[in-house]
C-alpha positions in Angstrom: 8.4 -31.5 -3.8 9.3 -33.3 -0.4 6.8 -31.8 2.1 6.3 -32.0 6.2 3.8 -35.0 5.7 6.8 -37.1 3.4 8.8 -36.5 6.4 6.9 -37.3 8.9 5.8 -40.9 6.8 9.2 -41.5 6.5 10.4 -40.9 9.9 7.2 -42.9 11.2 8.1 -46.1 8.7 11.9 -46.0 10.0 10.6 -45.6 13.6 8.3 -49.0 12.8 11.0 -50.8 11.6 13.3 -49.8 14.5 10.6 -51.1 16.5 10.8 -54.5 15.3 14.6 -54.8 15.9 14.1 -54.2 19.7 14.3 -49.9 19.3 12.2 -47.1 20.3 8.9 -47.0 18.3 7.3 -44.0 17.7 6.1 -41.9 20.7 2.1 -42.4 19.9 2.6 -46.3 19.4 4.0 -46.5 23.0 0.7 -44.8 24.6 2.4 -41.4 23.9 -0.5 -38.6 23.8 -2.1 -37.0 20.8 -0.7 -33.6 20.6 -3.6 -30.3 19.9 -2.4 -27.0 18.8 -5.2 -24.2 19.7 -5.0 -20.5 19.0 -7.5 -17.9 19.5 -7.6 -14.4 20.6 -7.1 -14.1 24.4 -5.7 -10.4 24.5 -6.5 -7.8 22.1 -9.5 -5.9 21.0 -11.2 -9.3 20.6 -10.1 -11.0 23.7 -13.5 -11.4 24.8 -13.9 -14.4 22.2 -11.3 -16.4 24.1 -12.5 -15.5 27.4 -13.8 -19.0 28.2 -11.0 -21.1 26.4 -8.9 -21.9 29.7 -12.0 -23.2 31.2 -13.0 -25.1 28.1 -9.4 -26.8 28.1 -9.0 -27.3 31.8 -12.4 -29.5 31.5 -11.4 -31.2 28.6 -8.0 -32.2 30.0 -9.4 -33.2 33.4 -10.8 -36.2 31.4 -8.6 -36.7 28.7 -5.4 -35.3 30.0 -4.0 -38.8 29.7 -4.5 -39.2 26.0 -4.6 -35.4 24.7 -1.8 -32.7 25.0 -2.8 -29.2 24.2 -0.6 -26.2 23.4 -2.4 -23.1 23.5 -1.1 -19.9 21.5 -2.6 -16.6 21.5 -2.9 -15.0 18.2 -3.4 -11.2 20.4 -6.3 -10.2 17.7 -3.4 -9.6 15.3 -3.3 -11.9 11.9 0.2 -11.9 11.5 0.8 -13.1 14.9 -1.8 -15.9 14.6 0.3 -17.1 11.5 3.4 -16.9 13.3 2.1 -19.3 16.4 0.7 -21.3 14.1 3.8 -22.2 12.3 5.6 -22.5 15.7 2.7 -24.8 16.4 3.6 -26.7 13.4 7.3 -26.7 13.5 8.7 -26.9 16.8 5.7 -28.4 19.1 4.9 -30.9 16.1 1.2 -30.5 16.8 -0.7 -33.8 15.2 -4.1 -31.3 14.8 -4.9 -27.8 15.1 -7.9 -26.0 16.5 -8.8 -22.3 15.6 -11.3 -20.3 16.9 -12.9 -16.6 16.6 -13.0 -14.1 13.6 -11.0 -14.2 10.4 -8.2 -12.5 11.9 -7.2 -15.7 13.9 -8.7 -18.3 11.8 -7.7 -17.5 8.3 -4.1 -17.0 8.9 -3.9 -20.3 10.8 -6.1 -22.3 8.4 -3.8 -21.2 5.5 -0.4 -21.8 7.6 -2.2 -25.5 8.1 -3.0 -25.6 4.5 0.6 -25.2 3.4 2.3 -27.1 5.8 -0.2 -29.9 5.2 -1.3 -30.1 9.0 -4.9 -31.2 9.4 -6.8 -27.9 11.0 -10.7 -27.5 12.2 -12.0 -23.9 12.5 -14.7 -22.2 13.8 -16.1 -18.6 14.8 -16.0 -16.6 11.6 -18.7 -16.8 8.8 -18.2 -19.5 6.2 -17.7 -16.9 3.6 -14.8 -14.8 4.8 -13.1 -17.9 6.0 -13.5 -19.5 2.7 -13.5 -16.8 0.4 -10.8 -14.8 2.4 -8.3 -17.7 1.9 -8.5 -17.9 -1.7 -5.9 -16.6 -4.3 -8.3 -14.6 -5.9 -11.4 -13.5 -3.8 -13.0 -11.5 -6.7 -13.0 -14.5 -9.3 -15.4 -17.4 -8.0 -14.3 -19.8 -10.9 -10.8 -19.8 -9.1 -12.1 -20.8 -5.8 -10.6 -24.5 -4.8 -11.3 -26.5 -2.0 -8.8 -27.0 0.8 -7.4 -30.6 1.6 -6.2 -30.0 5.3 -8.4 -27.1 6.3 -12.1 -27.5 7.7 -14.8 -25.1 9.3 -17.9 -25.3 11.1 -20.1 -22.3 11.6 -23.0 -20.3 9.9 -22.6 -18.2 6.9 -23.6 -14.9 5.7 -26.9 -16.3 4.2 -28.2 -17.0 7.8 -27.2 -13.9 9.4 -29.1 -11.7 6.8 -32.3 -14.0 7.1 -32.0 -13.9 11.1 -31.3 -9.9 11.2 -34.4 -9.3 8.2 -36.4 -11.6 10.4 -35.9 -9.7 13.8 -36.7 -6.2 11.9 -39.9 -7.4 10.4 -41.2 -7.6 13.5 -40.9 -3.9 14.0 -42.5 -1.5 11.6 -39.9 0.7 10.2 -39.0 3.0 6.7 -36.6 0.1 5.8 -33.7 2.4 5.7 -30.8 0.7 7.0 -27.3 2.3 7.8 -24.5 -0.1 7.6 -21.0 -0.1 9.6 -18.4 -2.2 7.8 -15.0 -1.9 9.2 -11.9 -2.5 6.8 -11.3 -6.3 8.0 -12.0 -9.7 7.3 -15.8 -9.6 8.3 -16.5 -6.3 7.6 -15.5 -6.7 3.8 -17.5 -9.8 3.7 -20.4 -8.4 4.9 -20.4 -5.2 2.9 -19.7 -7.0 -0.3 -21.8 -5.7 -3.0 -22.0 -9.6 -4.6 -22.0 -12.3 -1.3 -22.7 -9.6 1.3 -25.5 -8.0 2.9 -26.2 -5.5 0.0 -27.9 -7.9 -2.9 -29.9 -9.4 0.0 -31.0 -6.5 1.5 -32.5 -5.0 -2.1 -34.3 -7.8 -2.8 -36.1 -7.6 0.4 -36.9 -4.1 -0.1 -34.4 -2.2 2.1 -32.3 0.4 1.4 -28.8 0.6 2.7 -26.6 3.7 3.2 -22.9 2.1 3.3 -20.5 5.4 4.2 -17.6 2.9 3.3 -15.1 1.1 5.3 -13.6 2.5 8.6 -10.4 1.4 10.3 -10.8 -0.5 13.3 -10.1 1.0 17.1 -11.4 4.6 15.3 -12.1 7.5 17.7 -14.6 9.3 15.4 -17.9 8.1 13.8 -19.4 11.7 13.0 -19.3 11.0 9.0 -21.1 7.7 9.5 -23.7 9.4 11.7 -24.1 12.2 9.5 -24.6 9.6 6.8 -27.3 7.7 8.5 -29.0 10.8 10.0 -29.4 12.2 6.4 -30.9 8.9 4.8 -33.1 8.7 8.0 -31.7 5.2 9.0 -34.3 3.6 11.5 -32.3 0.7 11.6 -28.2 0.0 11.9 -26.3 -3.0 11.3 -22.9 -3.8 10.8 -19.9 -5.9 12.3 -17.8 -4.0 14.7 -15.1 -4.8 17.5 -16.3 -4.1 21.2 -14.3 -0.9 21.8 -15.7 0.5 18.3 -19.6 -0.2 19.1 -18.8 1.6 22.4 -17.4 4.9 21.1 -19.9 4.9 18.0 -22.8 4.3 20.2 -22.2 7.1 22.9 -21.3 9.5 19.7 -24.3 8.5 18.1 -26.8 9.3 21.3 -24.6 12.5 21.6 -25.4 13.5 17.9 -29.5 12.7 18.0 -29.2 9.5 15.7 -32.1 7.5 17.4 -32.5 4.0 15.1 -35.7 1.7 16.2 -33.4 -1.3 15.6 -29.7 -1.4 16.1 -28.4 -5.3 15.0 -24.9 -5.2 15.3 -22.6 -8.5 14.8 -19.5 -9.5 16.8 -19.7 -6.8 19.1 -22.9 -7.5 20.6 -21.8 -10.8 21.6 -20.2 -10.4 25.1 -22.4 -9.0 28.0 -19.3 -7.2 29.1 -19.7 -5.0 25.9 -23.3 -4.4 26.7 -22.7 -3.4 30.1 -20.3 -0.8 29.1 -22.8 1.1 27.6 -24.5 1.3 31.1 -28.6 1.6 30.1 -27.9 2.5 26.6 -27.5 -1.4 26.0 -31.1 -1.7 26.3 -32.9 -3.9 23.3 -29.6 -3.6 21.2 -29.8 -6.7 19.1 -27.2 -9.5 17.7 -26.9 -12.7 16.3 -27.2 -15.9 18.8 -25.3 -18.6 17.8 -25.1 -20.7 21.4 -27.3 -20.2 24.6 -27.9 -22.3 27.6 -31.4 -22.9 25.9 -30.0 -24.5 23.0 -31.1 -28.1 22.6 -27.9 -29.8 22.5 -25.7 -31.7 24.7 -21.7 -32.6 24.7 -20.3 -35.7 22.9 -17.8 -35.8 25.5 -19.7 -35.2 28.8 -23.4 -35.5 28.3 -23.8 -32.3 29.7 -26.5 -30.3 28.1 -26.0 -26.4 27.1 -27.5 -25.5 30.6 -25.2 -27.5 32.3 -22.0 -26.2 30.7 -23.1 -22.6 30.9 -23.6 -23.1 34.6 -20.6 -24.8 35.4 -18.7 -21.8 33.8 -20.6 -19.3 35.9 -19.6 -21.4 38.9 -16.2 -21.9 38.0 -15.6 -18.5 36.7 -17.7 -16.1 38.7 -18.8 -14.6 35.2 -21.9 -14.7 32.8 -21.5 -17.4 30.2 -20.8 -16.1 26.7 -21.7 -17.7 23.2 -18.1 -19.0 22.5 -18.1 -21.3 25.3 -20.3 -23.6 23.0 -18.0 -23.7 20.2 -14.7 -23.7 21.8 -16.2 -27.2 23.8 -16.9 -28.6 20.5 -13.8 -27.7 18.9 -12.5 -30.8 21.3 -15.6 -32.6 20.7 -14.9 -33.0 17.2 -10.7 -33.6 17.8 -11.7 -36.6 20.0 -14.2 -38.1 17.7 -11.8 -37.7 14.5 -8.6 -38.8 16.4 -10.9 -41.8 17.7 -11.2 -42.8 13.9 -7.7 -42.1 13.0 -5.7 -45.1 12.5 -2.6 -43.1 12.5 -2.8 -39.5 14.2 0.8 -38.7 13.4 -0.8 -38.9 9.1 -2.1 -35.9 8.7 -3.6 -36.6 5.1 -5.5 -39.4 7.0 -6.3 -37.7 9.8 -8.0 -34.6 7.4 -10.1 -37.4 5.7 -11.4 -38.5 8.5 -12.5 -34.8 9.4 -14.4 -34.6 6.3 -16.6 -37.9 7.3 -17.3 -36.4 10.2 -21.0 -36.5 11.6 -21.1 -35.7 15.1 -24.0 -34.3 17.1 -22.1 -31.7 19.6 -22.9 -29.0 22.3 -23.5 -26.5 19.5 -25.9 -28.7 17.3 -24.8 -31.8 14.7 -21.7 -31.3 12.6 -21.1 -32.9 9.1 -19.2 -31.6 6.4 -20.5 -32.3 2.7 -23.7 -31.1 3.1 -25.6 -30.3 -0.4 -27.4 -27.3 1.1 -24.0 -25.2 0.3 -22.6 -24.1 -2.7 -20.6 -27.0 -4.6 -17.6 -25.2 -3.8 -17.9 -25.1 -0.4 -19.4 -28.4 0.3 -16.1 -30.3 1.2 -14.9 -27.6 4.0 -17.9 -26.4 5.4 -20.1 -27.4 8.3 -23.1 -25.3 9.0 -24.6 -24.6 12.8 -27.8 -23.1 13.5 -28.3 -19.1 14.0 -30.9 -17.4 15.9 -31.5 -13.8 16.7 -31.7 -11.8 20.3 -32.0 -8.8 22.3 -30.2 -8.0 25.2 -32.5 -6.8 28.0 -31.4 -4.5 31.1 -32.5 -6.3 34.3 -32.9 -4.8 37.6 -29.4 -4.5 39.2 -28.0 -3.0 35.7 -26.7 -6.6 34.4 -28.1 -7.7 31.0 -29.6 -11.2 29.6 -29.8 -12.3 25.8 -33.3 -13.0 25.3 -33.7 -15.2 21.5 -36.6 -13.4 19.8 -35.9 -14.5 16.2 -35.5 -18.4 15.3 -37.1 -19.0 12.0 -34.1 -20.6 10.5 -33.6 -22.8 13.9 -36.5 -23.5 15.0 -35.5 -25.6 17.7 -34.1 -23.3 19.7 -36.8 -22.2 21.5 -37.8 -18.0 21.7 -37.4 -16.1 24.7 -39.6 -13.1 23.7 -40.4 -10.9 20.9 -38.5 -8.3 19.3 -38.7 -4.8 20.9 -37.9 -1.4 19.3 -35.1 0.8 21.1 -37.2 4.2 21.3 
């Protein structure tokens, strides 16, 4: 089968031969720019994940615009759209490297498209299990899972978030009854999976999980879930919700008299605007924390600390920092590092090989693929980053501050306080 990579190699070879005869060399040989594709959800219910993109890309191009071009596409929080724009970037824009961020609804279709088109791809901001397993031909059969040749991913995994959440919960005395809110999407199906998700680990740790089943994103009635949690006397709530659903659920929970001691919700609680939408009701809600200004890491591109980058974002945008800033920045750190080492940026196979050899200290911590701390099937394509837990604390004036309250799995990230009960 004659692939796109074969075509590029052939045209590059022809161009090189033509160049020896005084004709035009390939663009990159003449000092042309390396072309990066970038896909993230900038509109739709997941738009909070893409809020920092313009700041990060503008900052990157100020320093590297003479060497790199960035073609940006919005997945619109839609998997079908994500696949479409990935194909556009590959076929029409002829990118040399794909960068993609934020939730399996965007990362998976883009990574899958890159793998089939043999274009190197670096992905982030999705737990590694829904990213890796979700792209397999048969997700239910581990024996059939195969590593990828062009798609690479860096982030934490479900094992990390379960450890962080239970670490936070252990600081408060509860009856260990947990209510699960898992939507029918990539994250929800992974978190609620009876084999690789929350259920087996919670059971092992002595928790009892009440899972009312999958609900559809953008639902307007959580009465069934609330009733089930009340019946089971759930003092802990957890799950992975998009921001609009959290607002709907939390308001209905208060109206219907559900009063947990702890609520640790993934995805929706990452962003200050989502918490502020709850008014005073957001106080002491807890979530996973992947990046903050207190993280002790620096950018390999600028030398800035996490605190420096967060402060610059607020200065430029007049908005509070958000967690995706660090990972969007790290994508471009990795792109520069990989392309520095790649002899030919147009050779997708060679670029992909260099991604796999990466060992780089970034704004989100060390990134290196091939760790023996992962299952053998995931070691080639997954690089793990640190994870801690935090609570949103209401400040005078109505704004919120995210305080790190659990760091057992990443002690290098400093604590800012202790876990507090909701009521």
